C-alpha positions in Angstrom: 0.0 0.0 0.0 1.3 3.5 -0.9 1.1 6.6 1.2 1.8 10.2 0.5 4.0 11.8 3.2 5.5 15.2 3.7 9.1 15.6 4.9 11.1 18.8 5.3 14.5 17.7 4.1 17.5 20.0 4.5 15.1 23.0 4.6 13.0 22.0 1.6 9.5 20.5 1.9 9.1 17.3 -0.1 6.0 15.1 -0.5 6.9 11.7 -1.9 4.5 8.8 -2.3 6.1 5.7 -0.7 5.2 2.1 0.0 4.3 1.9 3.7 7.2 -0.6 4.1 9.8 1.9 2.7 12.5 3.0 5.1 13.3 6.6 5.6 16.8 5.9 4.1 15.3 4.5 1.0 12.8 7.3 0.7 15.5 9.9 1.0 17.9 8.2 -1.5 15.6 6.5 -4.0 12.5 8.7 -4.0 14.0 12.1 -3.2 17.6 11.8 -4.6 19.1 12.8 -1.3 22.3 10.7 -1.3 24.2 12.1 1.7 23.0 9.4 4.1 24.7 6.1 3.0 23.4 2.6 3.0 26.1 0.6 4.7 24.8 -2.5 6.6 21.0 -1.8 6.3 20.7 -3.3 9.7 21.4 -0.4 12.0 24.9 -1.5 12.9 27.3 0.8 11.0 25.8 4.3 11.4 26.4 5.4 7.8 22.7 6.3 7.4 22.6 8.6 10.5 20.5 11.7 10.0 18.9 14.2 12.4 15.1 14.1 12.7 13.5 17.0 14.6 17.0 17.6 16.0 17.7 14.1 17.3 20.1 11.7 15.6 18.7 8.4 14.3 19.5 5.5 12.0 17.3 6.1 8.9 17.7 2.5 7.7 15.7 1.3 10.7 12.8 3.8 10.5 9.8 3.6 8.3 9.3 6.7 6.3 5.6 6.9 7.1 6.3 7.1 10.8 8.1 10.4 10.1 5.4 12.1 8.1 5.8 15.8 8.9 9.3 15.5 10.4 12.2 17.9 9.9 15.1 15.8 8.4 18.6 17.1 8.3 21.4 15.3 6.5 25.1 16.2 6.5 24.5 18.0 3.2 22.0 20.3 4.9 24.1 21.1 7.9 26.1 23.9 6.3 25.1 26.8 4.3 24.7 29.5 7.0 21.7 31.8 7.0 22.5 33.1 3.5 22.9 29.7 1.9 26.5 30.6 0.9 27.8 27.0 1.2 29.6 27.7 4.5 30.5 24.5 6.3 29.0 23.5 9.7 31.7 23.8 12.5 31.7 20.0 12.9 32.3 19.5 9.1 35.1 22.0 9.3 36.7 20.2 12.2 36.5 16.9 10.4 38.4 18.5 7.4 40.9 20.3 9.6 41.8 17.1 11.5 41.6 14.8 8.6 38.8 12.8 10.2 38.0 10.8 7.1 39.6 8.6 4.5 37.3 7.1 1.9 34.5 9.3 3.2 31.7 6.8 2.9 30.9 6.9 6.6 31.6 10.6 7.0 28.0 12.0 6.5 26.7 9.7 9.2 29.7 10.4 11.4 29.1 14.2 11.1 25.3 14.0 11.8 26.0 11.7 14.7 28.6 14.1 16.1 26.2 17.1 15.9 23.5 15.1 17.7 26.0 13.8 20.2 27.3 17.2 21.1 23.7 18.5 21.5 22.8 15.5 23.7 25.8 16.1 25.9 25.1 19.8 26.2 21.5 18.9 27.3 23.0 16.7 30.0 22.0 13.3 28.7 24.2 10.6 30.2 25.9 7.8 28.4 26.8 4.2 29.4 30.2 5.5 30.8 28.9 8.6 32.6 30.1 8.3 36.2 27.9 10.8 38.0 24.3 10.3 37.0 23.1 12.8 39.6 25.1 15.6 38.0 23.0 18.3 36.3 24.0 20.4 33.4 26.1 19.5 30.3 27.9 16.2 30.3 31.7 16.3 30.6 33.0 15.0 27.3 36.3 13.3 28.0 37.7 10.9 25.5 35.8 7.9 27.0 32.5 9.8 26.7 33.1 10.8 23.1 34.1 7.3 22.1 31.1 5.7 23.8 28.7 8.3 22.4 30.1 7.8 18.9 30.4 4.0 19.1 27.4 3.4 16.8 29.3 4.9 13.9 31.9 2.6 12.3 34.8 3.8 10.1 36.2 0.9 8.0 39.2 3.1 7.2 40.1 3.5 10.9 40.1 7.3 11.1 39.0 7.2 14.7 42.0 9.0 16.2 41.4 12.0 13.9 37.6 11.9 14.5 38.3 12.0 18.2 40.6 15.0 17.7 37.9 16.8 15.6 35.3 16.2 18.3 37.6 17.4 21.1 38.0 20.6 19.2 34.2 21.0 18.9 33.8 20.2 22.6 36.4 22.9 23.4 34.8 25.5 21.1 31.4 24.9 22.5 32.7 25.2 26.1 34.6 28.4 25.1 31.5 29.8 23.4 29.4 29.2 26.6 32.2 30.8 28.7 32.2 33.8 26.3 28.5 34.2 26.5 28.5 34.1 30.3 31.7 36.2 30.7 32.0 38.7 27.8 34.8 40.5 29.5 36.7 37.3 29.8 36.1 36.5 26.2 37.6 40.0 25.2 40.6 39.2 27.5 41.1 35.8 25.7 41.0 37.5 22.3 43.5 40.1 23.4 45.8 37.4 24.7 45.5 35.6 21.4 46.3 38.8 19.4 49.3 39.4 21.6 50.6 35.9 21.3 50.2 36.0 17.5 52.2 39.3 17.1 
């Protein structure tokens, strides 16, 4: 049986007609031509198909498209662009490039979407399997063990894990510095002054 659904994909509203057994991944790739999420294992074990739906990361190969009628779906291709659509990279994408966090690149769209979702989850205080203090409120402390655990659902056959970890450490630090700057604007000005002096 077919059903017409509406998805807002990377900022654009799309209304494909799909078989009710069609996965979200197949709807994106085969019906809408959105090829950023990749089909790796098709069993929810590799993470290559990870997208963000309504702001939460998910494995699109395990979800029926009809269950997400009306959802906002963001793929790695839709993360960048800035407000003006100028093609600017998302900060996580930039960190992956700067730290060489990819080789063949097949898993990278899923890694990037998972990383964005993971950072947001940690910022919201969601614990992971390795979180020590479950009573702690506020953002989760993203040490290396936390990052590895939270990203463990995304496999990289090329073995770029060391550089992916470095990229996510950078994002963790940038977010922490951004929060510090927002709370302490004078401190942020002092930090920038110290950076200018160190560079000269």
